[in-house]
C-alpha positions as CSV (number, residue, x, y, z in Angstrom):
1,M,0.0,0.0,0.0
2,V,1.2,3.5,-0.8
3,L,1.4,5.6,2.4
4,D,2.3,8.9,0.7
5,S,4.3,10.0,-2.3
6,H,7.6,8.6,-1.0
7,K,6.5,5.7,1.4
8,L,5.3,2.2,0.9
9,I,4.0,-0.3,3.5
10,A,3.8,-4.1,3.1
11,A,1.9,-6.1,5.6
12,S,1.1,-9.8,6.2
13,G,-1.2,-11.3,8.8
14,E,-4.9,-11.8,9.4
15,S,-6.7,-10.2,6.5
16,G,-9.0,-8.1,8.6
17,D,-6.2,-6.9,10.8
18,R,-3.9,-6.3,7.9
19,V,-6.4,-4.2,5.9
20,Q,-7.8,-2.2,8.9
21,F,-4.4,-1.5,10.4
22,T,-2.7,-0.4,7.2
23,E,-5.6,1.8,6.2
24,Y,-5.5,3.4,9.7
25,I,-1.8,4.1,9.3
26,Q,-2.2,5.5,5.8
27,K,-5.0,7.8,6.9
28,N,-3.1,9.1,10.0
29,V,0.1,9.7,7.9
30,A,-2.1,11.8,5.5
31,L,-3.7,13.6,8.5
32,Y,-0.3,14.5,9.9
33,Q,0.7,16.0,6.5
34,F,-2.6,17.8,6.2
35,R,-2.4,19.3,9.7
36,N,1.3,20.2,9.7
37,G,1.9,21.0,6.0
38,I,4.9,18.6,5.8
39,P,5.1,14.8,5.5
40,L,6.4,12.5,8.2
41,T,9.9,11.2,7.6
42,T,10.2,7.5,7.0
43,A,11.7,7.0,10.5
44,A,8.8,9.0,12.0
45,A,6.2,6.9,10.1
46,A,7.9,3.7,11.3
47,N,7.9,4.8,14.9
48,F,4.3,6.0,14.7
49,T,3.3,2.6,13.2
50,R,5.3,0.7,16.0
51,G,3.6,2.9,18.6
52,E,0.1,2.1,17.3
53,L,0.9,-1.6,17.3
54,A,2.2,-1.4,20.8
55,T,-0.8,0.5,22.0
56,A,-3.2,-2.1,20.4
57,L,-1.1,-4.9,21.9
58,R,-0.8,-3.6,25.4
59,K,-3.5,-1.1,26.2
60,V,-6.4,-0.7,23.9
61,S,-7.6,-4.3,23.6
62,I,-5.6,-7.0,25.2
63,L,-7.9,-9.7,23.8
64,N,-7.8,-8.3,20.3
65,P,-4.3,-7.0,19.1
66,Y,-3.4,-6.6,15.5
67,F,-1.6,-9.7,14.1
68,V,0.4,-8.0,11.3
69,N,4.1,-8.0,10.3
70,I,5.1,-4.9,8.4
71,L,7.9,-3.7,6.1
72,L,7.8,0.1,5.7
73,A,10.0,1.6,3.0
74,G,10.6,5.2,2.2
75,Y,12.8,7.8,0.7
76,D,13.7,11.1,2.4
77,K,15.6,13.9,0.7
78,E,17.9,14.4,3.7
79,T,18.6,10.7,4.6
80,G,17.9,8.8,1.4
81,P,16.3,5.4,1.3
82,S,15.4,3.4,4.4
83,L,13.5,0.2,5.2
84,Y,12.0,-0.8,8.6
85,Y,10.7,-4.1,9.8
86,I,8.0,-4.1,12.4
87,D,6.6,-7.4,13.7
88,Y,3.2,-8.1,15.4
89,I,4.6,-7.5,18.9
90,A,5.7,-4.0,17.9
91,T,9.4,-4.7,17.5
92,L,11.0,-2.1,15.2
93,H,14.3,-2.6,13.3
94,K,15.9,-0.6,10.6
95,V,17.2,-3.1,8.0
96,D,18.9,-3.2,4.6
97,K,16.7,-6.0,3.3
98,G,13.7,-7.8,4.6
99,A,11.0,-10.3,4.0
100,F,8.3,-12.1,6.1
101,G,6.1,-15.1,5.9
102,Y,7.0,-18.6,4.7
103,G,8.6,-17.3,1.5
104,S,11.1,-15.4,3.7
105,Y,13.0,-18.6,4.5
106,F,14.0,-18.8,0.8
107,S,14.1,-15.1,-0.1
108,L,16.2,-14.0,2.8
109,S,18.9,-16.5,2.0
110,M,19.0,-15.2,-1.6
111,M,19.2,-11.7,-0.3
112,D,22.0,-12.6,2.1
113,R,24.0,-14.1,-0.8
114,H,23.3,-11.4,-3.5
115,Y,22.4,-8.1,-1.8
116,H,25.0,-5.4,-1.6
117,S,24.7,-1.7,-0.8
118,G,24.4,0.7,-3.7
119,M,22.6,-1.7,-6.0
120,T,21.1,-0.3,-9.1
121,V,17.4,-0.7,-9.8
122,E,18.2,-3.3,-12.4
123,E,20.3,-5.3,-9.9
124,A,17.6,-5.0,-7.3
125,I,14.9,-6.2,-9.7
126,D,17.2,-9.1,-10.8
127,L,17.5,-10.1,-7.1
128,V,13.7,-9.8,-6.6
129,D,13.2,-12.1,-9.6
130,K,15.7,-14.6,-8.1
131,C,13.7,-14.5,-4.9
132,I,10.4,-15.0,-6.7
133,M,11.8,-18.0,-8.7
134,E,13.1,-19.5,-5.4
135,I,9.8,-19.1,-3.8
136,R,7.9,-20.6,-6.8
137,S,10.2,-23.6,-7.0
138,R,10.5,-24.4,-3.2
139,L,7.3,-23.3,-1.5
140,V,4.3,-25.5,-1.9
141,V,1.7,-22.8,-1.3
142,A,3.6,-20.1,-3.3
143,P,1.4,-17.2,-4.5
144,P,0.7,-17.3,-8.2
145,N,1.4,-13.6,-8.9
146,F,3.8,-11.0,-7.5
147,V,3.7,-7.2,-7.7
148,I,7.0,-5.3,-7.5
149,K,6.9,-1.7,-6.1
150,I,9.7,0.7,-5.8
151,V,10.3,3.8,-3.7
152,D,13.2,6.1,-4.6
153,K,13.9,9.8,-5.1
154,D,11.2,9.8,-7.9
155,G,8.5,8.5,-5.5
156,A,6.6,5.4,-4.7
157,R,5.2,3.4,-7.7
158,E,4.3,0.1,-9.1
159,Y,7.2,-1.2,-11.2
160,A,6.2,-4.6,-12.6
161,W,4.1,-7.7,-12.2
162,R,5.3,-11.3,-12.2
163,E,2.4,-13.5,-13.2
164,S,2.6,-17.3,-13.3
165,V,-1.2,-17.8,-13.7
166,K,-1.2,-16.0,-17.1
167,D,2.0,-17.8,-18.1
168,A,0.3,-21.2,-17.3
169,A,-2.8,-20.3,-19.3
170,V,-0.7,-19.3,-22.3
171,A,1.5,-22.5,-22.0
172,S,-1.6,-24.7,-22.0
173,A,-3.3,-23.0,-25.0
């Protein structure tokens, strides 16, 4: 989900929690910008998100916390690109690379092997494609389609789709 012009949020978890919580974060990031005239930095958005998860976990509703894991990526003019990992118990880490879910067991090992700082967009997309191929070949319940989104100095945007369902239909035709 796009949070603002230079921030993306990816979430996994229970579908109701995931949708409700990410929309709540998106609307509050927009509200902050509306009230103050400036957007939150990526670090501030990550800390706000962590704080809201912590509040839901510990104070608001002990019986009904949000079960979501989050990757929040953004680009700030002053600090450049950043990526934050926030888990369902409100742990926040700034990371260079990240993944969650069952596919992360395969994709994180690919990232450990091939990631290096200062990658070009083409190198990063090639690494993402390697991760997708690894997930498709090793994970029994792999999703059929993947969407690749990028956030950089030019903003947050959808970059490409990797569709295996369409490929399978063409191959059988």
